LUMDRENKE-875704 format. One record per residue (C-alpha): y, z, x. Coordinates in steps of 0.05 Angstrom, whole numbers, padded with zeros to 5 digits, always signed. Layout:
// LUMDRENKE-875704
YZX/...
//
This chain:
// LUMDRENKE-875704
+00000+00000+00000/+00070-00017+00023/+00116+00042+00030/+00190+00051+00054/+00222+00107+00094/+00298+00111+00099/+00341+00144+00147/+00414+00148+00173/+00447+00178+00120/+00496+00235+00127/+00569+00261+00125/+00623+00218+00153/+00698+00215+00146/+00736+00161+00110/+00746+00104+00153/+00681+00117+00194/+00614+00081+00200/+00543+00091+00189/+00480+00051+00199/+00425+00062+00148/+00350+00040+00167/+00290+00028+00123/+00226+00024+00157/+00168-00013+00125/+00092+00009+00133/+00072-00062+00150/+00101-00130+00162/+00124-00153+00095/+00188-00192+00106/+00153-00259+00102/+00134-00247+00029/+00186-00196+00004/+00260-00197-00015/+00291-00137+00010/+00355-00102-00015/+00398-00037-00013/+00423-00005-00077/+00466+00056-00089/+00475+00107-00145/+00533+00155-00152/+00528+00215-00197/+00537+00196-00269/+00537+00122-00253/+00487+00066-00259/+00446+00044-00197/+00480-00019-00169/+00458-00075-00119/+00497-00064-00050/+00465-00124-00009/+00401-00164-00010/+00364-00209+00039/+00310-00260+00021/+00246-00273+00056/+00279-00335+00083/+00338-00293+00113/+00392-00311+00065/+00438-00251+00045/+00482-00233-00010/+00530-00176-00023/+00568-00145-00081/+00642-00168-00080/+00668-00099-00064/+00623-00091-00003/+00621-00159+00027/+00676-00152+00077/+00652-00081+00103/+00578-00081+00094/+00524-00120+00134/+00449-00125+00116/+00401-00147+00174/+00329-00144+00191/+00284-00133+00254/+00219-00166+00240/+00185-00137+00305/+00205-00067+00279/+00190-00079+00206/+00257-00050+00192/+00316-00067+00148/+00389-00044+00165/+00452-00033+00129/+00516-00026+00173/+00572+00006+00133/+00643+00004+00165/+00708+00027+00137/+00676+00077+00091/+00712+00105+00030/+00703+00162-00012/+00678+00121-00070/+00620+00099-00025/+00592+00167-00034/+00521+00156-00068/+00447+00158-00055/+00428+00093-00024/+00357+00063-00035/+00320+00011-00001/+00280-00039-00045/+00225-00089-00034/+00209-00142-00085/+00164-00199-00102/+00171-00243-00166/+00133-00306-00171/+00075-00337-00209/+00025-00300-00164/+00053-00230-00159/+00105-00180-00188/+00117-00122-00141/+00174-00072-00135/+00175-00017-00082/+00230+00036-00077/+00246+00083-00016/+00260+00153-00030/+00334+00146-00023/+00384+00175+00030/+00450+00209+00018/+00515+00185+00041/+00575+00227+00034/+00644+00205+00054/+00698+00261+00057/+00746+00292+00102/
//
């Protein structure tokens, strides 16, 4: 079974940076689309950034100029580089792996990692 382990969250001051990591238990990136989501208290979970099995990326408009999603196939790890952080970025960030085609439909979530932006 595929499982995801997140790390890198913590407390950072406004304007600071963090890099989140999501390590997969096996090499899945040739088959899965990967993404980062976040959920703040009292709000709906929202997409932050995604990367397809082919390597193309997409971002929510509010994050496109500050956040970058990337992957290291050799380490089976997805990253989210977050720069110029704002208090409204405070949320639990979740890693997600997804397959949706005629042969398989799979969704896997990480446990989430807390990001707090505060002075």
